[in-house]
N, C-alpha and C positions, 0 to 999 in steps of 0.2 A: 214476826220474824219469818215464819214459815211461808207467808204470802210473798215477802220480799225475796226469799230464796227461790220460790217458784217463778217469780217474775224474772229474776236474774238468769235462771236456767233457760226459760223460754226465750229471753232476748239473746242470750249467748247462742242458743241453738239456731235461732233465726239468722243471726249474724253469720254463723258458720255456713249455713245453707246458702245464704246469699253470696258469700265470698267464694265458696266452691263453685257455685253456678256461674258467677261472673268470670272466674278464672277459666272455666271451660269455654265460655263465650269468647274470651280474649284469645285463647289458643286457636279457636276456629277462625276468628277474624284475622289473625296474623297470617293464616294460610291463604287468605284471599288477596290476590295481587291487584285487584281493581282499586282505583283511587276514588271510588264513590262509596259513601256510607249508605248502602241500600238496605241494610238490615239493622234492626234495633240494637243487636248485640255489639255492633261496631263501636257504639258509644262507650263501651267498657273495654276497648282494646288496650288502653294504657293502664288498666286497673291492676294494681299490685296489692294483694292483701297484706296489711300491716297490723301489728298488734298494738293496741293502745287501750288506755283505761277509759271506761265510760262512767266511772264513778262521778255522780253529781250531774251527769248529762242525761237529757231525756232520750229515750229510745223512740225513734220515729219510723213508722212503716208507711210508705206511700204505695197505694195500690192503684193501678190504672186498669180499667176494664173497657171493653168495647162491646157495642151492640146490646146493651142491657136495656130492658124495658121496665116500665113501672111495675113494682111488686115482684121483681125477679130475685131480689135478695132480701133477707130478713132484717135489715138494719133498723127498720121502724115497723114493728109488728102492727101498728095502727094503720099503716098504709095498705094493708091487705083488704081492700074493699071489694067484695065479690061483684057488686053491681057495676062498679067502674071497670073492673077487669073483664067482665062479660062483654062489654062493648068495645074492647080493644081488638084491632085487626091482628090476627095471628096466622102465619103461614101454616098450611096443612100439616107439615112435618112436625110442628110443635103443638098441635092442638090436643089438649087433654082436658078433662073435667076441671072446672074452676076450683072445687074443693081440693082435688088432688094436687093441682098446681100450687095452691097456697100452702098446703101441708109440706110439699117438697121444698118450697122456698124457705119456710120457717125452720126446717131441719137441715138446710144445705151447708151451713158453715159454722158448726159449733165452736171450733177453735178460734175463728175470727171473732165470733160473738163474745167469747170469753175474754179475749184481748181487749175488745172494745169496752166491755163492762168494767175493766180494771184501769182504763186509761181515759184519754180525752177524745171525744168524738166530734169531728167537724162535719156538719150536716149539709153544707152548701158546696157544690163543686162548679167550677167554671172551666171552660175550654177555650183554646185560642182559635179554634175553627170548628165548623159544624160537621166535618168528617174526620175520620180517624187518622189518616196519614199526616196531614198538616198538623194536627194536634200533637201527635207523637213527636214530630220534628221539633215543635215548639218546646215540648218537655225536655228533649235531649239537648237543645241548644240554648234555651232561655230567651229566645228571640221570637218575634211574631213571624209566622210562616211567610208572609208577603215580603219580609226583609231578605229572604234568600230564594224567592221565586217558587214557593210551593203553595199552590192555590187549590189543589184537588188531590184525590188519591192517585190519579194518573201522574201528576207532577211528582208526587212522593215516590212513585216507583222508580223514577230516574235517580233518586237519591240526593244526598246533600254532599257537597264537596268535602273530601276527607281533610282538607286543610282548614276547615272551620273549627272553631273552638266548641267543644262539647262540655256539658256540665260535669260529667263523670271524670 
């Protein structure tokens, strides 16, 4: 019972945080008079927080991340192989000792690890495109980036027409 209450409090807190953040995004997007959806937050411009019951429904958290390399998150502690990581190219700004990098990655997300330990973990991820802009556009619209002319990050900077249907 205590675990169920803890999960309920965590999921309610996450829902409130997401709803308040999306409301702020929507307010910012409403001030923008451009008809191009050039920022991710525009996808939530029509978002209105509503109260509903989640009893019997799963809580789903979808995280999207950009520019992550092998071993940068502790999702699979078995993936922290020092020999493999030593041979990876790393820009000078991020160069630190392998042991220190592995330790930091293993301790970086305790709350996320706790949520993952109590839920279902999907271990394979797929993207609609090899670079971030078109991939984000695909997530927001549910369509392949080529369907609306986004083939690169440069194209993504031009935005998606605001009269497109977004998933949010």
